[in-house]
Backbone as XML, in Angstrom:
<?xml version="1.0"?>
<chain id="A" units="angstrom">
  <residue number="1" name="UNK">
    <atom name="N" x="-10.604" y="-15.611" z="-9.925"/>
    <atom name="CA" x="-9.671" y="-15.215" z="-10.830"/>
    <atom name="C" x="-9.344" y="-13.476" z="-11.110"/>
  </residue>
  <residue number="2" name="UNK">
    <atom name="N" x="-8.211" y="-13.344" z="-11.039"/>
    <atom name="CA" x="-7.686" y="-12.019" z="-11.199"/>
    <atom name="C" x="-7.893" y="-11.346" z="-12.609"/>
  </residue>
  <residue number="3" name="UNK">
    <atom name="N" x="-8.339" y="-9.997" z="-12.128"/>
    <atom name="CA" x="-8.327" y="-9.242" z="-13.401"/>
    <atom name="C" x="-7.695" y="-7.848" z="-13.638"/>
  </residue>
  <residue number="4" name="UNK">
    <atom name="N" x="-6.957" y="-7.748" z="-14.541"/>
    <atom name="CA" x="-5.866" y="-6.247" z="-14.423"/>
    <atom name="C" x="-7.107" y="-5.035" z="-14.741"/>
  </residue>
  <residue number="5" name="UNK">
    <atom name="N" x="-6.696" y="-4.341" z="-14.289"/>
    <atom name="CA" x="-7.408" y="-2.832" z="-14.259"/>
    <atom name="C" x="-6.725" y="-1.961" z="-15.258"/>
  </residue>
  <residue number="6" name="UNK">
    <atom name="N" x="-7.162" y="-1.114" z="-16.296"/>
    <atom name="CA" x="-6.382" y="-0.381" z="-17.022"/>
    <atom name="C" x="-7.044" y="1.518" z="-16.941"/>
  </residue>
  <residue number="7" name="UNK">
    <atom name="N" x="-6.139" y="1.993" z="-16.692"/>
    <atom name="CA" x="-6.281" y="3.142" z="-17.157"/>
    <atom name="C" x="-6.063" y="4.381" z="-17.869"/>
  </residue>
  <residue number="8" name="UNK">
    <atom name="N" x="-6.958" y="4.315" z="-18.912"/>
    <atom name="CA" x="-6.262" y="5.279" z="-20.096"/>
    <atom name="C" x="-5.114" y="4.088" z="-20.952"/>
  </residue>
  <residue number="9" name="UNK">
    <atom name="N" x="-5.499" y="3.045" z="-20.953"/>
    <atom name="CA" x="-4.007" y="1.868" z="-21.597"/>
    <atom name="C" x="-3.156" y="1.393" z="-20.670"/>
  </residue>
  <residue number="10" name="UNK">
    <atom name="N" x="-3.132" y="1.886" z="-19.613"/>
    <atom name="CA" x="-1.927" y="1.621" z="-18.703"/>
    <atom name="C" x="-2.388" y="0.964" z="-17.306"/>
  </residue>
  <residue number="11" name="UNK">
    <atom name="N" x="-1.903" y="-0.106" z="-17.211"/>
    <atom name="CA" x="-2.443" y="-1.320" z="-16.182"/>
    <atom name="C" x="-1.917" y="-0.457" z="-15.004"/>
  </residue>
  <residue number="12" name="UNK">
    <atom name="N" x="-3.021" y="-0.120" z="-13.978"/>
    <atom name="CA" x="-2.690" y="0.209" z="-12.834"/>
    <atom name="C" x="-3.052" y="-0.679" z="-11.440"/>
  </residue>
  <residue number="13" name="UNK">
    <atom name="N" x="-3.665" y="-1.722" z="-11.794"/>
    <atom name="CA" x="-4.340" y="-2.604" z="-10.469"/>
    <atom name="C" x="-4.832" y="-3.703" z="-11.103"/>
  </residue>
  <residue number="14" name="UNK">
    <atom name="N" x="-4.754" y="-4.649" z="-10.152"/>
    <atom name="CA" x="-5.625" y="-5.969" z="-10.064"/>
    <atom name="C" x="-6.535" y="-5.999" z="-9.201"/>
  </residue>
  <residue number="15" name="UNK">
    <atom name="N" x="-7.583" y="-6.696" z="-10.112"/>
    <atom name="CA" x="-8.954" y="-6.908" z="-9.234"/>
    <atom name="C" x="-9.025" y="-8.213" z="-8.756"/>
  </residue>
  <residue number="16" name="UNK">
    <atom name="N" x="-9.150" y="-8.622" z="-7.034"/>
    <atom name="CA" x="-9.257" y="-10.085" z="-6.927"/>
    <atom name="C" x="-10.149" y="-10.496" z="-6.225"/>
  </residue>
  <residue number="17" name="UNK">
    <atom name="N" x="-10.901" y="-11.390" z="-6.196"/>
    <atom name="CA" x="-12.259" y="-11.968" z="-5.540"/>
    <atom name="C" x="-12.226" y="-12.048" z="-4.091"/>
  </residue>
  <residue number="18" name="UNK">
    <atom name="N" x="-12.712" y="-11.623" z="-2.987"/>
    <atom name="CA" x="-12.168" y="-11.828" z="-1.759"/>
    <atom name="C" x="-13.470" y="-11.190" z="-0.859"/>
  </residue>
  <residue number="19" name="UNK">
    <atom name="N" x="-14.028" y="-12.336" z="-0.228"/>
    <atom name="CA" x="-15.329" y="-12.563" z="0.577"/>
    <atom name="C" x="-16.664" y="-11.788" z="-0.237"/>
  </residue>
  <residue number="20" name="UNK">
    <atom name="N" x="-16.685" y="-11.940" z="-1.227"/>
    <atom name="CA" x="-17.715" y="-11.797" z="-2.431"/>
    <atom name="C" x="-17.484" y="-10.094" z="-3.162"/>
  </residue>
  <residue number="21" name="UNK">
    <atom name="N" x="-16.603" y="-9.408" z="-2.636"/>
    <atom name="CA" x="-15.951" y="-8.241" z="-3.294"/>
    <atom name="C" x="-15.218" y="-8.756" z="-4.265"/>
  </residue>
  <residue number="22" name="UNK">
    <atom name="N" x="-14.953" y="-7.337" z="-4.971"/>
    <atom name="CA" x="-13.288" y="-7.487" z="-5.863"/>
    <atom name="C" x="-12.506" y="-6.678" z="-4.958"/>
  </residue>
  <residue number="23" name="UNK">
    <atom name="N" x="-11.174" y="-7.246" z="-4.356"/>
    <atom name="CA" x="-10.578" y="-6.323" z="-3.809"/>
    <atom name="C" x="-9.620" y="-5.661" z="-4.958"/>
  </residue>
  <residue number="24" name="UNK">
    <atom name="N" x="-9.106" y="-4.499" z="-4.942"/>
    <atom name="CA" x="-8.061" y="-3.824" z="-5.594"/>
    <atom name="C" x="-6.708" y="-3.817" z="-5.160"/>
  </residue>
  <residue number="25" name="UNK">
    <atom name="N" x="-5.604" y="-4.245" z="-5.983"/>
    <atom name="CA" x="-4.538" y="-4.009" z="-5.639"/>
    <atom name="C" x="-3.392" y="-3.160" z="-6.411"/>
  </residue>
  <residue number="26" name="UNK">
    <atom name="N" x="-3.255" y="-2.163" z="-5.929"/>
    <atom name="CA" x="-2.590" y="-1.150" z="-6.892"/>
    <atom name="C" x="-0.948" y="-1.458" z="-7.255"/>
  </residue>
  <residue number="27" name="UNK">
    <atom name="N" x="-0.640" y="-1.584" z="-8.383"/>
    <atom name="CA" x="0.260" y="-1.689" z="-8.705"/>
    <atom name="C" x="1.072" y="-0.136" z="-9.713"/>
  </residue>
  <residue number="28" name="UNK">
    <atom name="N" x="0.317" y="0.864" z="-9.710"/>
    <atom name="CA" x="0.981" y="2.183" z="-9.978"/>
    <atom name="C" x="0.680" y="3.199" z="-8.790"/>
  </residue>
  <residue number="29" name="UNK">
    <atom name="N" x="2.015" y="3.940" z="-8.792"/>
    <atom name="CA" x="1.671" y="4.903" z="-7.671"/>
    <atom name="C" x="0.521" y="5.966" z="-7.413"/>
  </residue>
  <residue number="30" name="UNK">
    <atom name="N" x="-0.168" y="6.196" z="-8.660"/>
    <atom name="CA" x="-0.801" y="7.144" z="-8.973"/>
    <atom name="C" x="-2.317" y="6.479" z="-8.399"/>
  </residue>
  <residue number="31" name="UNK">
    <atom name="N" x="-2.647" y="5.398" z="-8.078"/>
    <atom name="CA" x="-3.527" y="4.912" z="-7.698"/>
    <atom name="C" x="-3.312" y="3.999" z="-6.155"/>
  </residue>
  <residue number="32" name="UNK">
    <atom name="N" x="-2.415" y="4.625" z="-5.737"/>
    <atom name="CA" x="-1.980" y="3.589" z="-4.339"/>
    <atom name="C" x="-2.678" y="3.671" z="-3.228"/>
  </residue>
  <residue number="33" name="UNK">
    <atom name="N" x="-3.853" y="5.015" z="-3.130"/>
    <atom name="CA" x="-4.423" y="5.451" z="-2.180"/>
    <atom name="C" x="-5.758" y="4.555" z="-2.379"/>
  </residue>
  <residue number="34" name="UNK">
    <atom name="N" x="-5.824" y="3.697" z="-3.435"/>
    <atom name="CA" x="-6.977" y="2.937" z="-3.896"/>
    <atom name="C" x="-6.658" y="1.317" z="-3.093"/>
  </residue>
  <residue number="35" name="UNK">
    <atom name="N" x="-5.528" y="1.046" z="-3.096"/>
    <atom name="CA" x="-4.999" y="0.228" z="-2.739"/>
    <atom name="C" x="-5.619" y="-0.689" z="-1.279"/>
  </residue>
  <residue number="36" name="UNK">
    <atom name="N" x="-6.070" y="-1.951" z="-1.530"/>
    <atom name="CA" x="-6.899" y="-2.545" z="-0.676"/>
    <atom name="C" x="-8.548" y="-1.975" z="-0.303"/>
  </residue>
  <residue number="37" name="UNK">
    <atom name="N" x="-8.990" y="-1.096" z="-1.571"/>
    <atom name="CA" x="-10.333" y="-0.897" z="-1.392"/>
    <atom name="C" x="-11.091" y="-2.051" z="-2.060"/>
  </residue>
  <residue number="38" name="UNK">
    <atom name="N" x="-12.331" y="-2.221" z="-1.289"/>
    <atom name="CA" x="-13.274" y="-3.180" z="-2.568"/>
    <atom name="C" x="-14.300" y="-2.700" z="-2.801"/>
  </residue>
  <residue number="39" name="UNK">
    <atom name="N" x="-15.148" y="-3.674" z="-4.183"/>
    <atom name="CA" x="-15.739" y="-2.982" z="-5.208"/>
    <atom name="C" x="-16.410" y="-4.142" z="-5.727"/>
  </residue>
  <residue number="40" name="UNK">
    <atom name="N" x="-17.985" y="-3.739" z="-5.809"/>
    <atom name="CA" x="-19.034" y="-4.892" z="-5.963"/>
    <atom name="C" x="-18.881" y="-4.982" z="-7.594"/>
  </residue>
  <residue number="41" name="UNK">
    <atom name="N" x="-18.249" y="-4.387" z="-8.461"/>
    <atom name="CA" x="-17.790" y="-4.820" z="-10.148"/>
    <atom name="C" x="-16.562" y="-4.037" z="-10.439"/>
  </residue>
  <residue number="42" name="UNK">
    <atom name="N" x="-16.632" y="-4.576" z="-11.556"/>
    <atom name="CA" x="-15.153" y="-4.123" z="-12.431"/>
    <atom name="C" x="-15.351" y="-2.720" z="-13.003"/>
  </residue>
  <residue number="43" name="UNK">
    <atom name="N" x="-16.899" y="-2.477" z="-12.884"/>
    <atom name="CA" x="-16.886" y="-1.376" z="-13.201"/>
    <atom name="C" x="-16.950" y="-0.011" z="-12.297"/>
  </residue>
  <residue number="44" name="UNK">
    <atom name="N" x="-17.446" y="-0.518" z="-11.027"/>
    <atom name="CA" x="-17.366" y="0.472" z="-10.175"/>
    <atom name="C" x="-15.782" y="0.569" z="-9.699"/>
  </residue>
  <residue number="45" name="UNK">
    <atom name="N" x="-14.981" y="-0.558" z="-9.994"/>
    <atom name="CA" x="-13.438" y="-0.238" z="-9.239"/>
    <atom name="C" x="-13.139" y="0.844" z="-10.854"/>
  </residue>
  <residue number="46" name="UNK">
    <atom name="N" x="-13.583" y="0.661" z="-11.813"/>
    <atom name="CA" x="-13.085" y="1.551" z="-13.137"/>
    <atom name="C" x="-13.192" y="3.176" z="-12.764"/>
  </residue>
  <residue number="47" name="UNK">
    <atom name="N" x="-14.808" y="3.131" z="-12.487"/>
    <atom name="CA" x="-15.265" y="4.303" z="-12.138"/>
    <atom name="C" x="-14.704" y="5.150" z="-10.829"/>
  </residue>
  <residue number="48" name="UNK">
    <atom name="N" x="-14.311" y="4.288" z="-9.809"/>
    <atom name="CA" x="-13.665" y="5.160" z="-8.621"/>
    <atom name="C" x="-12.158" y="5.469" z="-9.289"/>
  </residue>
  <residue number="49" name="UNK">
    <atom name="N" x="-11.130" y="4.682" z="-9.917"/>
    <atom name="CA" x="-10.047" y="4.721" z="-10.488"/>
    <atom name="C" x="-9.624" y="6.216" z="-11.142"/>
  </residue>
  <residue number="50" name="UNK">
    <atom name="N" x="-10.842" y="6.255" z="-12.051"/>
    <atom name="CA" x="-11.033" y="7.544" z="-13.055"/>
    <atom name="C" x="-11.326" y="8.560" z="-12.420"/>
  </residue>
  <residue number="51" name="UNK">
    <atom name="N" x="-12.182" y="8.638" z="-11.236"/>
    <atom name="CA" x="-12.506" y="10.011" z="-10.385"/>
    <atom name="C" x="-11.372" y="10.158" z="-9.809"/>
  </residue>
  <residue number="52" name="UNK">
    <atom name="N" x="-10.739" y="9.147" z="-8.821"/>
    <atom name="CA" x="-9.367" y="9.611" z="-8.380"/>
    <atom name="C" x="-8.173" y="10.554" z="-8.830"/>
  </residue>
  <residue number="53" name="UNK">
    <atom name="N" x="-7.878" y="9.417" z="-10.221"/>
    <atom name="CA" x="-6.524" y="10.166" z="-10.563"/>
    <atom name="C" x="-7.662" y="11.541" z="-11.290"/>
  </residue>
  <residue number="54" name="UNK">
    <atom name="N" x="-8.335" y="11.615" z="-12.151"/>
    <atom name="CA" x="-8.638" y="12.762" z="-12.134"/>
    <atom name="C" x="-8.744" y="14.217" z="-11.302"/>
  </residue>
  <residue number="55" name="UNK">
    <atom name="N" x="-8.859" y="13.689" z="-9.999"/>
    <atom name="CA" x="-9.023" y="14.530" z="-8.864"/>
    <atom name="C" x="-7.651" y="14.709" z="-8.418"/>
  </residue>
  <residue number="56" name="UNK">
    <atom name="N" x="-6.681" y="14.002" z="-8.595"/>
    <atom name="CA" x="-5.339" y="14.290" z="-8.149"/>
    <atom name="C" x="-4.220" y="14.362" z="-9.492"/>
  </residue>
  <residue number="57" name="UNK">
    <atom name="N" x="-4.892" y="14.833" z="-10.489"/>
    <atom name="CA" x="-4.587" y="15.388" z="-11.653"/>
    <atom name="C" x="-3.497" y="16.742" z="-11.460"/>
  </residue>
  <residue number="58" name="UNK">
    <atom name="N" x="-1.988" y="17.028" z="-11.946"/>
    <atom name="CA" x="-1.748" y="18.266" z="-11.524"/>
    <atom name="C" x="-2.309" y="19.342" z="-12.659"/>
  </residue>
  <residue number="59" name="UNK">
    <atom name="N" x="-2.867" y="20.429" z="-11.977"/>
    <atom name="CA" x="-3.727" y="21.766" z="-12.656"/>
    <atom name="C" x="-2.185" y="23.031" z="-12.909"/>
  </residue>
  <residue number="60" name="UNK">
    <atom name="N" x="-2.715" y="23.211" z="-14.147"/>
    <atom name="CA" x="-1.454" y="24.375" z="-14.672"/>
    <atom name="C" x="-2.048" y="25.652" z="-14.591"/>
  </residue>
  <residue number="61" name="UNK">
    <atom name="N" x="-1.904" y="26.323" z="-13.301"/>
    <atom name="CA" x="-2.305" y="27.620" z="-13.124"/>
    <atom name="C" x="-2.406" y="28.568" z="-14.254"/>
  </residue>
  <residue number="62" name="UNK">
    <atom name="N" x="-3.221" y="29.168" z="-14.761"/>
    <atom name="CA" x="-3.186" y="30.484" z="-16.118"/>
    <atom name="C" x="-3.020" y="31.689" z="-15.142"/>
  </residue>
  <residue number="63" name="UNK">
    <atom name="N" x="-2.397" y="32.220" z="-15.767"/>
    <atom name="CA" x="-2.144" y="33.615" z="-15.661"/>
    <atom name="C" x="-2.558" y="34.597" z="-16.722"/>
  </residue>
  <residue number="64" name="UNK">
    <atom name="N" x="-3.123" y="35.358" z="-16.553"/>
    <atom name="CA" x="-3.669" y="36.018" z="-17.629"/>
    <atom name="C" x="-2.814" y="37.035" z="-17.674"/>
  </residue>
  <residue number="65" name="UNK">
    <atom name="N" x="-2.151" y="37.860" z="-17.154"/>
    <atom name="CA" x="-1.114" y="38.554" z="-17.012"/>
    <atom name="C" x="0.418" y="38.107" z="-17.663"/>
  </residue>
  <residue number="66" name="UNK">
    <atom name="N" x="0.510" y="37.053" z="-17.771"/>
    <atom name="CA" x="1.532" y="36.467" z="-18.726"/>
    <atom name="C" x="1.790" y="36.288" z="-20.051"/>
  </residue>
  <residue number="67" name="UNK">
    <atom name="N" x="3.007" y="37.065" z="-20.434"/>
    <atom name="CA" x="3.156" y="37.308" z="-22.405"/>
    <atom name="C" x="2.755" y="35.933" z="-22.409"/>
  </residue>
  <residue number="68" name="UNK">
    <atom name="N" x="3.185" y="34.748" z="-22.345"/>
    <atom name="CA" x="2.905" y="33.512" z="-23.192"/>
    <atom name="C" x="0.982" y="33.615" z="-23.231"/>
  </residue>
  <residue number="69" name="UNK">
    <atom name="N" x="0.806" y="33.830" z="-22.143"/>
    <atom name="CA" x="-0.935" y="33.387" z="-22.367"/>
    <atom name="C" x="-1.646" y="34.494" z="-23.480"/>
  </residue>
  <residue number="70" name="UNK">
    <atom name="N" x="-1.188" y="35.851" z="-23.233"/>
    <atom name="CA" x="-1.747" y="36.614" z="-23.809"/>
    <atom name="C" x="-1.342" y="36.905" z="-25.369"/>
  </residue>
  <residue number="71" name="UNK">
    <atom name="N" x="-0.352" y="35.936" z="-25.573"/>
    <atom name="CA" x="-0.287" y="35.785" z="-27.375"/>
    <atom name="C" x="1.623" y="36.769" z="-27.272"/>
  </residue>
  <residue number="72" name="UNK">
    <atom name="N" x="2.265" y="36.539" z="-26.288"/>
    <atom name="CA" x="3.369" y="36.778" z="-26.272"/>
    <atom name="C" x="3.867" y="38.803" z="-26.095"/>
  </residue>
  <residue number="73" name="UNK">
    <atom name="N" x="4.469" y="38.783" z="-26.379"/>
    <atom name="CA" x="4.915" y="40.038" z="-25.412"/>
    <atom name="C" x="4.554" y="41.030" z="-26.585"/>
  </residue>
  <residue number="74" name="UNK">
    <atom name="N" x="4.438" y="42.333" z="-25.998"/>
    <atom name="CA" x="3.946" y="43.280" z="-26.658"/>
    <atom name="C" x="5.229" y="44.197" z="-27.048"/>
  </residue>
  <residue number="75" name="UNK">
    <atom name="N" x="4.837" y="45.189" z="-28.527"/>
    <atom name="CA" x="5.824" y="45.487" z="-28.862"/>
    <atom name="C" x="5.475" y="47.161" z="-29.480"/>
  </residue>
</chain>
C-alpha cells in the first residue's frame, strides 16, 4: 500500500513497499536527493526528510554593520 509523506503540510513524496522496506519516491524538488532511498518505517522516512530539508534551507546572512539590522540609519 502506498503512503503519501508530507512535510509541513505539503506532500513531498510517496512511500511504497519494496523488498521488506519502504522505498521513497520524491514528488518535490526539495527532496529529490532522497528519491529511491529505503526506510524501515514511515517515522524514519519523515525524520530523514525533516533533516534533509533543514540542512538545505537557505540561510540569510546577518550583517551587524547593516543599517537595517541595527535599527535603521543613524541621524
